[in-house]
N, C-alpha and C positions, 0 to 999 in steps of 0.2 A: 808808781809811775814807771817802771818798766814796762809796762801795757800802752802807756799812753807815747812813749818814744820807739816804743819798736815795735808794738804790737801782740799778739795773743801768743804766737811762736816763741817770742824769748823768756817771756813769763814763765812761758811752764818750764822752758831748759835752764832757767838762770834765775830767776826772778829771787829767790828765797836765796840763792848764794851773792847774790847783786845785795839785797836787804840787809845781810848778815858782816857783808863786807862796807855798807852804807855806816851802818852802827860803829865797827871799829873803828871808821874816818871821824865819825864826831865823835867817839871817844877820844880821842888824840886832841879834837878842839877846842872839848871842854873848857883846859884849863886858857885858854885864849878868848873866849867868848864873857861879855859882859851884857847888863841891860842900857837902852840907852837913854840918854838921859831923860830924867822926868817921867821914867815907864809905869812906876812903881804911880808917883804922884795922881797920873792920868788913873790908873786903877782905882786909886781912892774915891777921887772924885765922881770916876761913873758911877761907884757906890755909892756916895753922899749925896746924889743926885734919884737914886729908890731903885736905879736899874739893878737888873739880876745880868754876872759876869762868869760867861764859860767857856775857857779860852778851848776852841778844837785843833785843841793839837797832834798831831799826825808824825808825831815822835815816837822813838821807843821809850815803854817807860821808866829803865832807869833816867833817859835825859828827859824828859820832861819830869824825874823829882829832882832834877840839876836846875834847871829851868824853874820851878817853883819857889825853891830854897835861894834862888838866888837875887828875885824880884820878891825875895819875902810876903809871899803874898798868899797864903796857905789859907789864910785865915779873913780873905781879902774875895776872894774866886768861888763862886757857888757850887762851883764842880769842873771838872773838867776832863776832856776823853784822850788816849792816846793811839799808836797806831792797832792795840789789839782787838778797837770796838770797831771797827769796820774792814771785810775783802778789799775793797778799792779807796785809795786814800783820793784826797782831791790831787784833781782836780774837780772830779766826782761829787756830788754833794753830802755823801752819805755821811761826817765827818757832823760838820753843819749841823745836820735833821739829827743826829745827836744827839750834839748840845744843849738843843731847842729842846726837844726830851727831860736832858739832865737839867737844867734850867726852872722846870714846872711852870712853866707860863701859859697861859690858854694858847690855845692852835692861831687865832687871830691876833695875836700881840704883835705889836711893832718889832722887827728884830734889826741888827744890821753889822755886817762883819766890817771890823780894823785889821787890815795887813798891809806885810810890804810885799807881800810876794805875787807873784802873775798867777799863779795856778791857783792858789786862798780867792783872788777874785774872780775867776773865773768860774769856780766850786761856790759863790756867792749867787754870782749871775744862774748856776743854772738851778739853784735853791730860791731864786726869786728875791733873794736879796739885796737890796742894796751895799752900797761898799765903802769904809772910811780909808784910801790911801795914803799910806806913813810912806816919806821918801827916805831910803835907807839905802847905805853900801855902797854909797860915791855915786847914786848915779846922778846924770845932769839932770839940770830946771828940763820940765814940757814945753816948747812954743806954745807961744799967743794962742796957735789955731788949735793946741791939739787940748788945750785948758777948757772945759767946761765951763758955763756962767756961775755964778754960787747963788742958785735961784733961793737955797732953804738950809737952815740950817744942817741938816740932817746929810745933804747930797752935797754940800762943800768939802773939798780936797784941801787940805794946809799943808806943803811941804812944810818937812821938822828939820829946823836947824839945830845940831849940837847947840850952839852956844844959848839957843834961847832958853829964855826963863822958862820956868814951869808956869801951864796955865792958870787962871784962878777958876777957871772954870766954867762955865753956863749960868747965864746972870736966873737968881733963885733958887740955886741949888742952896745953899745952905753949904757950899761945899769949903771943907776945911784940910789940910794936910797934915795929917796922924803921925806924928815920929812913927820910925821904923820901933817894930814890937807892939805899937799899942795895940787892943784887942779892939776887936772891929764887930759889934754885934748889929748886924743893918736889920732892918725892918724887910719887907719883900712884900710891898704893894703886886698884885697882879695888873704887869707891867712887861716890860720887854727884859732881851738879855742884853743891850747894850746898845740902846739908843737913844735921842735925844728929842720928842715931839713935844716938848711942855714950849711952844714961841710967846 
């Protein structure tokens, strides 16, 4: 991120110190963080559809551990990444490529990125992946002129409302929302990281 914002010279001069300070800032904010409503239900629904799920996080290892526990997602995710896996963080596509390898999916499998960050969507673009954008952080709704037509389920972007009930999942997946703590032992068909091409 230092390179993206300031170029190579600031990265050489202060990149490591900036990342250490960023880590300390996140440490202080962890107690104020909470998952979006329905976040875990979404992960379970994706797995119930038979897809592979690998969060491509560029957070530091200790923070990823906290996030996984917040979501109670260790038995849902197939694997995950941290900042330690790559030298270039998002918007570089490196972490997404690592996540795809960790998924064990074949190179020609469908895949999709879902996130609320501009840098993550840019990383997906550079990796040649479609992206599903989750609106959060109090961002205003896009104007109609900025909203692309919903031509398929895979390319549709749906605004998230904190008051909205959990989605039942795409038809035909047999999704059921498990109680927290129930063990999930998914089968892993040859498929995608987290996509829905079953029309």
